N, C-alpha and C positions, 0 to 999 in steps of 0.2 A: 060394730062400730063406725066412724065420720071417718068417707073417705079427705084422702090427703088434701088441699083444696092448690088450684094451677090454674091461673091469670094468666090466655094470653090475648095474642094483636091476635082479631078472626081478619083480620083485611092480610096480614101471614098466610093464613089458611083458602085464601083463593086463586087457582088455580087457570094464567091465563099464559100471556104468549109473552108475555115480559117476564114472567115470574123465576121468582132466587130457584137456580136448581139445587128439588133435595127438600126444600124447606115447604110446601104445603103437606111433603109426605110424609113429610118426618114429624111436624106439629099434629098431623088428624091422627099419625101413630098416639100420641099422647092422648088426644081425642077421644081416642074408641073407642084405647084398651080396658076402660072402666073401672079403671082403680081410684079415676080421679074426681077430684070434685069441682068440674071444670067450671069458670066466668073468661067473659071476653073483658080486656083496657085496647084503648084506642090509641097509644101514649110509641111515638115514634123518636128516635135517637135522626134529627136533621147537623149528619153530618155526610162526607163523602162515600159515595156507594152506604149512604144508610140503608138503604130497602136492601141486602142485601145483608145487613140483621135483624135481630127482632129480640124484641120482650118478653120477657117470662116472669110471668112470679109465679113461688112455690114453697108454700106454708111461710108464709110472707118474707121468703130469702129472693130478694131481684138481681133478678141472672140471665145476663147478656150471651148469644145464641148464630155467631158468625157462621155463614156459610158459602163467605167467599175467601178466591183463591192466593188473594192480593192481601199485602199489610191496612188496607184501610178493611171495613172499617173499624175495629178494633184499637189501631195502633190511629187510633185519632183524638186530640182534645172531647172533644162532647158524649167523647164514647169513655173516657178519659175521668171526665166532668159528671159526669154520673153516679159516678156512686156502686155500682155492682157490688153484690158481693162471690161473685162468682161469672168468667167469663168463660165458655165454650168455644172455642175457635176452634173447627174439624181440618182446620190447617195449618195448626199451631207446628215449631218447631220443637220436638224435645232439647237439641244440643239447644236449645238457649236458653236449659239450665247455670250455661256455663257466664257467669255477670260481665267475665269481657268481651267474651263475644257480641253479648247484650252489644252493652255502653259503646264497642268501637262500632254495631254498624247503626249504633239510635243515633251517634252522632255525624257517621261519612252521611247518613241520608236524613239530618235534621228534624227525628221522626221523636214527636215529644219532649223536645230541647226545649220548647221559647218556655224558663220560667218555671223549672222542675229539675228536681235538684239525682242525680245517681240513684239515691235512696227510692227515687219518688219514682221513677221507672222499674226497678230492681219488684219494689212488694207491687206494682203494677201487673208486670208478668207473672207473679204468684197467681195470682188474682185464675192467669188461665188457666186450660185442661181444652187437652181434647177429648175425642169419645169416639163419634162411629162416622163410618161416608152413606154411600149411597149408591144405587143399582145406576145403569144406564138408562133411559126413560121408553128401550125396544123391550126391555128388561121387565118395568112397569107391570106388564100384567101376571110376572110370575110369584109377586115378589110377594112373600107369603102359600102363593099358590104351588112349591114345587112343586108337589108330584101331576101339575099340567107337564114338567118340563119330559119330553120322552125322548132320550137318547136313542144318537144315533149311530151306525157305524164309522169307527175311522176311517178318516183320509185322506189328511195330510200332518204330516209333525207339528203348524202350530202353521200362524199366517201372522201380521199386521195391518195394519186396516186404520190410519190413522192423518196429523197436521206432522208433516217432515221438515220439522225443525233444524236448523242449525245444529243444536241440547242432542237432538236425534242421532246425529247421523251418521255416527260412528259406531253405533248400533244398531242400527238402518243398511249402513255399509255392511255386517258382520250378516246380518241374517239375508241376506238376498248373494253372500260367498256361500252363507252357505245349505242354497236352494230354497230359500223362506219369500212366500211367493208377497212382494211389500206393494202398497196402494196407497196412494194418496188422497188424504178424505181432507176438508175443507165446506163442511156441510155450507157458513153461514154463507157463503154465494151462490150464485142462481149457479143451477146445472154442475156443482164439481159435491155434489156426493157419488161418488160411482157407484156403491151398495143398495139396496135397500135391503132395509131390515129385517128381513124373509133372507134375502141372501148371505147378510153379518148372522143373525141367528146360527143361517148353516151351516159357516164356516164356523163357527163357534165351538158349537153340535161337533162336526166333525176333525176337532183338532185333537189331539196328542194330550199335548204340549197347550197352557193358558199361557200367551208372552204380550205383557202387560209395559213399556213404556214412559217413565216419566213424565205426570203430564207437567200442571204450567205449578209457581213458583217464583216467589222476590224476600228477598231479603231477610224475611221475619216467619218468614210460609213454607211449605212441603209440597212436594210437586206428588202427591195422590192421586189415584185416574179410578174412574167408576169401573173399568175392563175386571177391578181387581174384582170389587164384589162382586159383578160381575159368572167371572169365569169362578169362583167358586158358587154360587150360584149352581153351575152346570155339575161342579165335582168334576171340574178342569184341575190340574197340579197344578198351581201359580206360578209361572219364573218373572222376577222380575225386578228393573237391573240398578232399581232406587230399597228405602230402606222406612218402610211407613211408620209414626208417630200413632199410635191409637193408647187410646186407654185402658185396656185392656192389652196387650201388645200381641203383636206377630209375632212368629218367631220367629226366627232365618233357616229353616231346614226341617221343620218340624209343620209349621204353617206354609213356606211356601220356601221355593229355592233363585238366591240372589246367581244377577245372571250378570258376564258386563262379555268385554269384548274376546276372553279370550277360554272366556268355554265353549264345551263338544258339546254343544245340543242332540247332538246325532246317539251323544254316548248320556247323554242324560240316568240313565234310565238304568245303566251301569255303575254307576257313584249312588244313587239316591232309591227307600222306593216309591217311587211316586203317587204309584194308588195308594199308599199311605198318606202322603205328603196330600193330597187330593182328599182326603177321608178330617184329616185334619184343620185344613182348607173347610170346609160345606161346615163342618162341627165352626169353627170358631162364630165362620157368618153365621148361624141357628142361632149361636147365643150371643152378640156381639151387633149385626146388620141385616138381621131380620125385621122384623113387622114385631116381633115380642122379643126380641132379643136388643131392639133397641130400649123396648120400655124397662129392660131388664139394667140394664146396662144407667141408664139414667135415673132406675133409684139408688142404683148400686154409685153413683160420683156425687149424688145427693147428700147418698149417709153419710160416701165418709168425706168430702170434701165440704159438707157444710153445717156434718152432723142431724141433715133431719129427715121424716120420713124414716127412725130407725124402727114404727113401731112395724114395721110392715117388714122387716128384717126376721 
């Protein structure tokens, strides 16, 4: 049986200092899976943050995969005019299924309002889906090689290290009240990386809970955080203060624990079976965000959204 046709931009698989997080690794998974007849093109959409998206052709269907956490490049006229059959935006917000909310945001922020109708924007939104997400750089050596992760004894309930944005302020104060270590990090600033990768990994492995706060988001995107994937890889019970959208959903109370300023972190073990939640999260990761899971869900999306690749079902 002939392999399925996959055409990608070779330049988007290149690993360099200015690469888009997750893009080369994701494309490499598809290329190296052995399931596709892979060829290459040089097409790129010239638009704001256009380097954060990539054009893929699968069985003749034209697909855009957007890795950026903000509205762009997807919500720009050049991408709209490119005539994609499907747009996979990793941080697409499922709540945008609400037409009133979509229109309110687009009008307030002047997004695709020049010459397009309400129906045009809704039909464009309907081309979009979420997919998966990717781990942090320090976890890449273990991505697909999770058996190399050696467990160590638990030393702490949890910790937080990252940006101390205003939006995170209430939860950070809550962590500190509960005796959770909070470390400010601003890695893009020289001298502002408080932990080495080795020290950070040690703290994650020696934590009982995987505490994660929402990352960057915008009016049309949500606040996924790569630590979600990191902690699931480590088989830690994921505790997050947001509800992320994935093609195959992460289910609250099954795959993760939703936390807010009122929750008693020290009492979670009496409220949840945290070992079961850790196992469920690890399995979700295997099925949806590991290298093999990423490829499997890509094919699932192609079948269910575009009705192509059905011969592999």
